[in-house]
A tleap script that builds the chain and sets N, CA, C and O, in Angstrom:
source leaprc.protein.ff14SB
mol = sequence {
  NMET ASN GLY ILE LYS TYR ALA VAL PHE THR
  GLN LYS SER ILE ARG LEU LEU GLY LYS ASN
  LYS TYR PRO PHE ASN VAL GLU SER GLY SER
  THR ARG THR GLU ILE LYS HIE TRP VAL GLU
  LEU PHE PHE GLY VAL ARG VAL ILE ALA MET
  ASN SER GLU GLY LEU PRO ARG LYS GLY ARG
  ARG MET ARG PRO ILE MET GLY HIE THR MET
  HIE TYR LYS ARG MET ILE ILE THR LEU GLN
  PRO SER TYR SER ILE PRO LEU LEU THR LEU
  ILE LYS ASN GLY VAL ILE LEU PHE HIE LEU
  LEU LEU CLEU
}
set mol.1.N position { 68.592 97.005 163.691 }
set mol.1.CA position { 69.249 95.753 163.373 }
set mol.1.C position { 68.977 94.711 164.449 }
set mol.1.O position { 69.790 93.806 164.642 }
set mol.2.N position { 67.878 94.813 165.140 }
set mol.2.CA position { 67.581 93.853 166.189 }
set mol.2.C position { 67.262 92.475 165.636 }
set mol.2.O position { 67.497 91.479 166.320 }
set mol.3.N position { 66.735 92.384 164.426 }
set mol.3.CA position { 66.331 91.099 163.883 }
set mol.3.C position { 67.476 90.265 163.344 }
set mol.3.O position { 67.396 89.037 163.341 }
set mol.4.N position { 68.554 90.918 162.882 }
set mol.4.CA position { 69.678 90.182 162.325 }
set mol.4.C position { 70.643 89.846 163.450 }
set mol.4.O position { 71.100 90.730 164.175 }
set mol.5.N position { 70.950 88.551 163.590 }
set mol.5.CA position { 71.858 88.125 164.650 }
set mol.5.C position { 73.308 88.227 164.205 }
set mol.5.O position { 74.090 88.957 164.815 }
set mol.6.N position { 73.682 87.507 163.148 }
set mol.6.CA position { 75.057 87.534 162.662 }
set mol.6.C position { 75.133 86.916 161.278 }
set mol.6.O position { 74.206 86.235 160.839 }
set mol.7.N position { 76.231 87.155 160.599 }
set mol.7.CA position { 76.475 86.560 159.290 }
set mol.7.C position { 76.996 85.138 159.485 }
set mol.7.O position { 77.631 84.832 160.494 }
set mol.8.N position { 76.722 84.282 158.515 }
set mol.8.CA position { 77.099 82.874 158.588 }
set mol.8.C position { 78.341 82.650 157.725 }
set mol.8.O position { 78.388 83.076 156.571 }
set mol.9.N position { 79.352 81.975 158.295 }
set mol.9.CA position { 80.577 81.690 157.561 }
set mol.9.C position { 80.830 80.190 157.556 }
set mol.9.O position { 81.462 79.650 158.464 }
set mol.10.N position { 80.335 79.534 156.532 }
set mol.10.CA position { 80.589 78.123 156.309 }
set mol.10.C position { 81.158 77.989 154.897 }
set mol.10.O position { 81.262 78.977 154.169 }
set mol.11.N position { 81.522 76.779 154.517 }
set mol.11.CA position { 82.057 76.591 153.169 }
set mol.11.C position { 81.005 76.919 152.112 }
set mol.11.O position { 81.318 77.529 151.089 }
set mol.12.N position { 79.782 76.522 152.355 }
set mol.12.CA position { 78.724 76.812 151.398 }
set mol.12.C position { 78.464 78.310 151.313 }
set mol.12.O position { 78.271 78.844 150.220 }
set mol.13.N position { 78.458 78.997 152.459 }
set mol.13.CA position { 78.173 80.429 152.437 }
set mol.13.C position { 79.284 81.219 151.754 }
set mol.13.O position { 79.015 82.243 151.127 }
set mol.14.N position { 80.520 80.762 151.866 }
set mol.14.CA position { 81.619 81.450 151.189 }
set mol.14.C position { 81.494 81.252 149.676 }
set mol.14.O position { 81.829 82.157 148.912 }
set mol.15.N position { 81.017 80.081 149.231 }
set mol.15.CA position { 80.756 79.876 147.808 }
set mol.15.C position { 79.621 80.770 147.326 }
set mol.15.O position { 79.651 81.257 146.196 }
set mol.16.N position { 78.621 80.987 148.174 }
set mol.16.CA position { 77.497 81.833 147.789 }
set mol.16.C position { 77.900 83.298 147.634 }
set mol.16.O position { 77.267 84.036 146.880 }
set mol.17.N position { 78.948 83.723 148.343 }
set mol.17.CA position { 79.397 85.104 148.215 }
set mol.17.C position { 79.820 85.417 146.785 }
set mol.17.O position { 79.684 86.556 146.338 }
set mol.18.N position { 80.331 84.426 146.063 }
set mol.18.CA position { 80.706 84.624 144.666 }
set mol.18.C position { 79.502 84.876 143.769 }
set mol.18.O position { 79.647 85.455 142.692 }
set mol.19.N position { 78.317 84.448 144.194 }
set mol.19.CA position { 77.087 84.656 143.433 }
set mol.19.C position { 76.315 85.865 143.949 }
set mol.19.O position { 75.153 86.060 143.594 }
set mol.20.N position { 76.957 86.674 144.782 }
set mol.20.CA position { 76.364 87.885 145.366 }
set mol.20.C position { 75.191 87.545 146.286 }
set mol.20.O position { 74.198 88.270 146.335 }
set mol.21.N position { 75.321 86.424 147.017 }
set mol.21.CA position { 74.319 86.004 147.994 }
set mol.21.C position { 74.970 85.999 149.368 }
set mol.21.O position { 76.070 85.473 149.539 }
set mol.22.N position { 74.289 86.583 150.345 }
set mol.22.CA position { 74.840 86.740 151.685 }
set mol.22.C position { 73.923 86.090 152.710 }
set mol.22.O position { 72.779 86.520 152.855 }
set mol.23.N position { 74.387 85.063 153.429 }
set mol.23.CA position { 73.543 84.401 154.431 }
set mol.23.C position { 73.674 85.044 155.811 }
set mol.23.O position { 74.771 85.380 156.256 }
set mol.24.N position { 72.541 85.206 156.471 }
set mol.24.CA position { 72.483 85.757 157.822 }
set mol.24.C position { 71.578 84.881 158.669 }
set mol.24.O position { 70.593 84.339 158.168 }
set mol.25.N position { 71.896 84.739 159.937 }
set mol.25.CA position { 70.975 84.145 160.895 }
set mol.25.C position { 70.155 85.274 161.483 }
set mol.25.O position { 70.707 86.275 161.942 }
set mol.26.N position { 68.846 85.122 161.471 }
set mol.26.CA position { 67.942 86.152 161.969 }
set mol.26.C position { 67.012 85.534 163.005 }
set mol.26.O position { 66.873 84.314 163.080 }
set mol.27.N position { 66.387 86.378 163.790 }
set mol.27.CA position { 65.447 85.891 164.789 }
set mol.27.C position { 64.214 85.332 164.096 }
set mol.27.O position { 63.821 85.799 163.028 }
set mol.28.N position { 63.616 84.335 164.711 }
set mol.28.CA position { 62.510 83.631 164.064 }
set mol.28.C position { 61.267 84.501 163.929 }
set mol.28.O position { 60.433 84.229 163.065 }
set mol.29.N position { 61.115 85.519 164.736 }
set mol.29.CA position { 59.942 86.382 164.661 }
set mol.29.C position { 60.038 87.472 163.615 }
set mol.29.O position { 59.057 88.176 163.375 }
set mol.30.N position { 61.191 87.632 162.984 }
set mol.30.CA position { 61.380 88.691 161.993 }
set mol.30.C position { 60.752 88.297 160.663 }
set mol.30.O position { 60.789 87.132 160.265 }
set mol.31.N position { 60.182 89.273 159.988 }
set mol.31.CA position { 59.584 89.013 158.684 }
set mol.31.C position { 60.562 89.372 157.573 }
set mol.31.O position { 61.576 90.028 157.809 }
set mol.32.N position { 60.244 88.933 156.365 }
set mol.32.CA position { 61.106 89.212 155.220 }
set mol.32.C position { 61.214 90.713 154.950 }
set mol.32.O position { 62.295 91.215 154.644 }
set mol.33.N position { 60.101 91.419 155.063 }
set mol.33.CA position { 60.131 92.850 154.773 }
set mol.33.C position { 60.972 93.604 155.794 }
set mol.33.O position { 61.672 94.551 155.435 }
set mol.34.N position { 60.917 93.202 157.057 }
set mol.34.CA position { 61.753 93.833 158.077 }
set mol.34.C position { 63.231 93.608 157.792 }
set mol.34.O position { 64.026 94.546 157.848 }
set mol.35.N position { 63.603 92.366 157.487 }
set mol.35.CA position { 65.005 92.041 157.217 }
set mol.35.C position { 65.480 92.790 155.977 }
set mol.35.O position { 66.585 93.332 155.967 }
set mol.36.N position { 64.661 92.823 154.940 }
set mol.36.CA position { 65.028 93.540 153.719 }
set mol.36.C position { 65.245 95.018 154.012 }
set mol.36.O position { 66.218 95.608 153.543 }
set mol.37.N position { 64.352 95.615 154.777 }
set mol.37.CA position { 64.478 97.036 155.129 }
set mol.37.C position { 65.748 97.285 155.934 }
set mol.37.O position { 66.460 98.253 155.667 }
set mol.38.N position { 66.050 96.432 156.915 }
set mol.38.CA position { 67.236 96.614 157.746 }
set mol.38.C position { 68.520 96.467 156.935 }
set mol.38.O position { 69.456 97.246 157.112 }
set mol.39.N position { 68.573 95.469 156.044 }
set mol.39.CA position { 69.782 95.257 155.233 }
set mol.39.C position { 69.994 96.441 154.286 }
set mol.39.O position { 71.111 96.944 154.164 }
set mol.40.N position { 68.930 96.885 153.618 }
set mol.40.CA position { 69.063 98.009 152.701 }
set mol.40.C position { 69.447 99.295 153.429 }
set mol.40.O position { 70.242 100.084 152.918 }
set mol.41.N position { 68.896 99.506 154.601 }
set mol.41.CA position { 69.183 100.717 155.353 }
set mol.41.C position { 70.590 100.693 155.955 }
set mol.41.O position { 71.313 101.686 155.874 }
set mol.42.N position { 70.978 99.579 156.550 }
set mol.42.CA position { 72.256 99.503 157.261 }
set mol.42.C position { 73.445 99.438 156.312 }
set mol.42.O position { 74.445 100.119 156.539 }
set mol.43.N position { 73.359 98.628 155.246 }
set mol.43.CA position { 74.484 98.444 154.336 }
set mol.43.C position { 74.416 99.325 153.102 }
set mol.43.O position { 75.406 99.424 152.377 }
set mol.44.N position { 73.287 99.968 152.834 }
set mol.44.CA position { 73.155 100.824 151.662 }
set mol.44.C position { 73.174 100.048 150.356 }
set mol.44.O position { 73.814 100.478 149.396 }
set mol.45.N position { 72.491 98.920 150.298 }
set mol.45.CA position { 72.469 98.053 149.116 }
set mol.45.C position { 71.026 97.859 148.663 }
set mol.45.O position { 70.092 98.258 149.358 }
set mol.46.N position { 70.848 97.243 147.493 }
set mol.46.CA position { 69.525 96.909 146.976 }
set mol.46.C position { 69.345 95.395 146.987 }
set mol.46.O position { 70.145 94.669 146.395 }
set mol.47.N position { 68.314 94.924 147.646 }
set mol.47.CA position { 68.012 93.496 147.747 }
set mol.47.C position { 67.030 93.133 146.640 }
set mol.47.O position { 66.006 93.795 146.476 }
set mol.48.N position { 67.342 92.068 145.867 }
set mol.48.CA position { 66.416 91.638 144.820 }
set mol.48.C position { 65.696 90.347 145.180 }
set mol.48.O position { 64.613 90.090 144.654 }
set mol.49.N position { 66.263 89.523 146.063 }
set mol.49.CA position { 65.602 88.269 146.438 }
set mol.49.C position { 66.031 87.858 147.839 }
set mol.49.O position { 67.121 88.196 148.302 }
set mol.50.N position { 65.140 87.117 148.504 }
set mol.50.CA position { 65.433 86.605 149.836 }
set mol.50.C position { 64.884 85.186 149.938 }
set mol.50.O position { 63.736 84.928 149.577 }
set mol.51.N position { 65.706 84.279 150.428 }
set mol.51.CA position { 65.278 82.906 150.685 }
set mol.51.C position { 65.479 82.631 152.167 }
set mol.51.O position { 66.482 83.041 152.750 }
set mol.52.N position { 64.528 81.939 152.771 }
set mol.52.CA position { 64.649 81.645 154.189 }
set mol.52.C position { 64.472 80.155 154.416 }
set mol.52.O position { 63.787 79.468 153.659 }
set mol.53.N position { 65.102 79.676 155.470 }
set mol.53.CA position { 64.943 78.286 155.862 }
set mol.53.C position { 64.918 78.222 157.381 }
set mol.53.O position { 65.685 78.908 158.057 }
set mol.54.N position { 64.040 77.403 157.899 }
set mol.54.CA position { 63.984 77.182 159.335 }
set mol.54.C position { 64.958 76.086 159.713 }
set mol.54.O position { 64.919 75.000 159.135 }
set mol.55.N position { 65.809 76.343 160.648 }
set mol.55.CA position { 66.793 75.357 161.071 }
set mol.55.C position { 66.211 74.490 162.180 }
set mol.55.O position { 65.356 74.959 162.931 }
set mol.56.N position { 66.646 73.247 162.304 }
set mol.56.CA position { 66.081 72.381 163.346 }
set mol.56.C position { 66.494 72.840 164.739 }
set mol.56.O position { 67.603 73.329 164.951 }
set mol.57.N position { 65.571 72.670 165.681 }
set mol.57.CA position { 65.868 73.024 167.071 }
set mol.57.C position { 66.771 71.980 167.695 }
set mol.57.O position { 66.745 70.810 167.313 }
set mol.58.N position { 67.559 72.407 168.645 }
set mol.58.CA position { 68.401 71.479 169.387 }
set mol.58.C position { 67.789 71.284 170.769 }
set mol.58.O position { 67.358 72.247 171.405 }
set mol.59.N position { 67.753 70.047 171.228 }
set mol.59.CA position { 67.173 69.748 172.525 }
set mol.59.C position { 68.105 70.131 173.659 }
set mol.59.O position { 69.326 70.054 173.526 }
set mol.60.N position { 67.533 70.537 174.755 }
set mol.60.CA position { 68.291 70.891 175.943 }
set mol.60.C position { 67.557 70.318 177.137 }
set mol.60.O position { 66.394 70.647 177.370 }
set mol.61.N position { 68.226 69.464 177.895 }
set mol.61.CA position { 67.582 68.844 179.038 }
set mol.61.C position { 67.750 69.724 180.273 }
set mol.61.O position { 68.857 70.128 180.630 }
set mol.62.N position { 66.605 70.011 180.918 }
set mol.62.CA position { 66.601 70.745 182.177 }
set mol.62.C position { 65.981 69.835 183.230 }
set mol.62.O position { 64.783 69.887 183.505 }
set mol.63.N position { 66.826 69.014 183.798 }
set mol.63.CA position { 66.424 67.967 184.740 }
set mol.63.C position { 65.415 67.034 184.101 }
set mol.63.O position { 65.742 66.434 183.077 }
set mol.64.N position { 64.199 66.867 184.636 }
set mol.64.CA position { 63.317 65.874 184.012 }
set mol.64.C position { 62.604 66.380 182.753 }
set mol.64.O position { 61.970 65.596 182.047 }
set mol.65.N position { 62.701 67.669 182.472 }
set mol.65.CA position { 61.954 68.255 181.363 }
set mol.65.C position { 62.882 68.468 180.175 }
set mol.65.O position { 64.003 68.955 180.326 }
set mol.66.N position { 62.408 68.104 179.012 }
set mol.66.CA position { 63.175 68.334 177.788 }
set mol.66.C position { 62.737 69.660 177.194 }
set mol.66.O position { 61.562 69.840 176.873 }
set mol.67.N position { 63.676 70.596 177.044 }
set mol.67.CA position { 63.375 71.905 176.478 }
set mol.67.C position { 64.089 72.079 175.155 }
set mol.67.O position { 64.665 71.129 174.626 }
set mol.68.N position { 64.056 73.276 174.623 }
set mol.68.CA position { 64.698 73.589 173.357 }
set mol.68.C position { 65.505 74.874 173.498 }
set mol.68.O position { 65.176 75.747 174.302 }
set mol.69.N position { 66.570 74.973 172.699 }
set mol.69.CA position { 67.343 76.207 172.671 }
set mol.69.C position { 66.567 77.245 171.868 }
set mol.69.O position { 65.549 76.928 171.253 }
set mol.70.N position { 67.052 78.485 171.875 }
set mol.70.CA position { 66.375 79.546 171.144 }
set mol.70.C position { 66.363 79.216 169.656 }
set mol.70.O position { 67.346 78.703 169.121 }
set mol.71.N position { 65.277 79.502 169.007 }
set mol.71.CA position { 65.106 79.163 167.603 }
set mol.71.C position { 65.412 80.384 166.735 }
set mol.71.O position { 65.072 81.512 167.094 }
set mol.72.N position { 66.041 80.154 165.617 }
set mol.72.CA position { 66.318 81.210 164.657 }
set mol.72.C position { 66.194 80.632 163.262 }
set mol.72.O position { 66.102 79.416 163.093 }
set mol.73.N position { 66.193 81.491 162.274 }
set mol.73.CA position { 66.139 81.021 160.897 }
set mol.73.C position { 67.249 81.683 160.091 }
set mol.73.O position { 67.807 82.705 160.488 }
set mol.74.N position { 67.549 81.083 158.967 }
set mol.74.CA position { 68.631 81.577 158.122 }
set mol.74.C position { 68.038 82.211 156.873 }
set mol.74.O position { 67.191 81.614 156.209 }
set mol.75.N position { 68.487 83.427 156.555 }
set mol.75.CA position { 68.055 84.133 155.363 }
set mol.75.C position { 69.233 84.262 154.415 }
set mol.75.O position { 70.310 84.706 154.811 }
set mol.76.N position { 69.029 83.876 153.169 }
set mol.76.CA position { 70.037 84.072 152.136 }
set mol.76.C position { 69.548 85.241 151.285 }
set mol.76.O position { 68.529 85.147 150.600 }
set mol.77.N position { 70.291 86.340 151.341 }
set mol.77.CA position { 69.878 87.587 150.717 }
set mol.77.C position { 70.676 87.778 149.434 }
set mol.77.O position { 71.906 87.768 149.459 }
set mol.78.N position { 69.979 87.952 148.311 }
set mol.78.CA position { 70.619 88.180 147.024 }
set mol.78.C position { 70.559 89.668 146.703 }
set mol.78.O position { 69.494 90.284 146.738 }
set mol.79.N position { 71.722 90.234 146.390 }
set mol.79.CA position { 71.812 91.651 146.070 }
set mol.79.C position { 71.871 91.847 144.570 }
set mol.79.O position { 72.159 90.915 143.819 }
set mol.80.N position { 71.595 93.078 144.137 }
set mol.80.CA position { 71.759 93.412 142.728 }
set mol.80.C position { 73.229 93.293 142.360 }
set mol.80.O position { 74.094 93.494 143.212 }
set mol.81.N position { 73.532 92.967 141.093 }
set mol.81.CA position { 74.926 92.714 140.697 }
set mol.81.C position { 75.900 93.854 140.984 }
set mol.81.O position { 77.081 93.592 141.215 }
set mol.82.N position { 75.458 95.080 140.979 }
set mol.82.CA position { 76.385 96.203 141.187 }
set mol.82.C position { 76.652 96.488 142.667 }
set mol.82.O position { 77.509 97.314 142.979 }
set mol.83.N position { 75.944 95.831 143.580 }
set mol.83.CA position { 76.090 96.078 145.014 }
set mol.83.C position { 76.828 94.934 145.706 }
set mol.83.O position { 76.827 93.799 145.231 }
set mol.84.N position { 77.455 95.254 146.834 }
set mol.84.CA position { 78.085 94.238 147.675 }
set mol.84.C position { 78.181 94.775 149.094 }
set mol.84.O position { 78.095 95.982 149.320 }
set mol.85.N position { 78.360 93.875 150.038 }
set mol.85.CA position { 78.554 94.261 151.439 }
set mol.85.C position { 80.057 94.245 151.689 }
set mol.85.O position { 80.666 93.180 151.595 }
set mol.86.N position { 80.681 95.376 152.004 }
set mol.86.CA position { 82.151 95.483 152.012 }
set mol.86.C position { 82.851 94.532 152.973 }
set mol.86.O position { 83.847 93.919 152.587 }
set mol.87.N position { 82.377 94.382 154.201 }
set mol.87.CA position { 83.072 93.537 155.168 }
set mol.87.C position { 83.016 92.075 154.774 }
set mol.87.O position { 83.955 91.327 155.049 }
set mol.88.N position { 81.946 91.655 154.140 }
set mol.88.CA position { 81.810 90.258 153.766 }
set mol.88.C position { 82.530 89.944 152.465 }
set mol.88.O position { 82.848 88.780 152.218 }
set mol.89.N position { 82.802 90.942 151.617 }
set mol.89.CA position { 83.542 90.681 150.390 }
set mol.89.C position { 85.014 90.452 150.676 }
set mol.89.O position { 85.705 89.864 149.844 }
set mol.90.N position { 85.527 90.896 151.828 }
set mol.90.CA position { 86.902 90.582 152.202 }
set mol.90.C position { 87.088 89.083 152.343 }
set mol.90.O position { 88.151 88.555 152.014 }
set mol.91.N position { 86.071 88.396 152.826 }
set mol.91.CA position { 86.141 86.944 152.976 }
set mol.91.C position { 86.142 86.292 151.596 }
set mol.91.O position { 86.842 85.304 151.373 }
set mol.92.N position { 85.357 86.845 150.668 }
set mol.92.CA position { 85.288 86.290 149.325 }
set mol.92.C position { 86.641 86.403 148.620 }
set mol.92.O position { 86.987 85.538 147.816 }
set mol.93.N position { 87.400 87.446 148.906 }
set mol.93.CA position { 88.679 87.665 148.248 }
set mol.93.C position { 89.831 86.917 148.899 }
set mol.93.O position { 90.974 87.079 148.472 }
set mol.94.N position { 89.572 86.105 149.918 }
set mol.94.CA position { 90.610 85.262 150.494 }
set mol.94.C position { 91.039 85.651 151.893 }
set mol.94.O position { 91.742 84.878 152.543 }
set mol.95.N position { 90.650 86.805 152.380 }
set mol.95.CA position { 90.995 87.200 153.741 }
set mol.95.C position { 89.882 86.702 154.654 }
set mol.95.O position { 88.727 87.096 154.492 }
set mol.96.N position { 90.212 85.857 155.596 }
set mol.96.CA position { 89.201 85.303 156.489 }
set mol.96.C position { 89.169 86.123 157.771 }
set mol.96.O position { 90.186 86.268 158.450 }
set mol.97.N position { 88.026 86.646 158.090 }
set mol.97.CA position { 87.839 87.424 159.315 }
set mol.97.C position { 87.078 86.562 160.314 }
set mol.97.O position { 86.028 86.008 159.989 }
set mol.98.N position { 87.598 86.450 161.508 }
set mol.98.CA position { 86.911 85.693 162.536 }
set mol.98.C position { 86.168 86.640 163.467 }
set mol.98.O position { 86.562 87.791 163.654 }
set mol.99.N position { 85.112 86.141 164.031 }
set mol.99.CA position { 84.313 86.858 165.018 }
set mol.99.C position { 83.754 88.153 164.452 }
set mol.99.O position { 83.758 89.178 165.135 }
set mol.100.N position { 83.276 88.123 163.221 }
set mol.100.CA position { 82.641 89.284 162.634 }
set mol.100.C position { 81.169 89.239 163.035 }
set mol.100.O position { 80.404 88.430 162.510 }
set mol.101.N position { 80.787 90.081 163.935 }
set mol.101.CA position { 79.412 90.089 164.420 }
set mol.101.C position { 78.751 91.385 163.992 }
set mol.101.O position { 79.361 92.454 164.041 }
set mol.102.N position { 77.520 91.284 163.578 }
set mol.102.CA position { 76.741 92.467 163.228 }
set mol.102.C position { 75.947 92.878 164.454 }
set mol.102.O position { 75.145 92.105 164.977 }
set mol.103.N position { 76.170 94.064 164.894 }
set mol.103.CA position { 75.441 94.546 166.084 }
set mol.103.C position { 74.334 95.474 165.683 }
set mol.103.O position { 73.612 95.981 166.541 }
savepdb mol mol.pdb
quit
């Protein structure tokens, strides 16, 4: 699970949980097949689709040089209708969990 950083909890992502779609922030070097394999292995689910988007970098000034923070991308993983991720479905049912990190 080195490639998956954490699950994303925003208003849009909570709406996506109703459509059986789960958003995760992953490291930028991870490929789709790696993420799919890790999700299926760790959660015991079947992935049918994956969408990814590159998020914009944020600037960080280090004295006279302008640098960037670590880059990551967001993957929206769609599961088969009969599968779900148990910890994230608690949020869909109205219980909000804070600081849920995937290690």
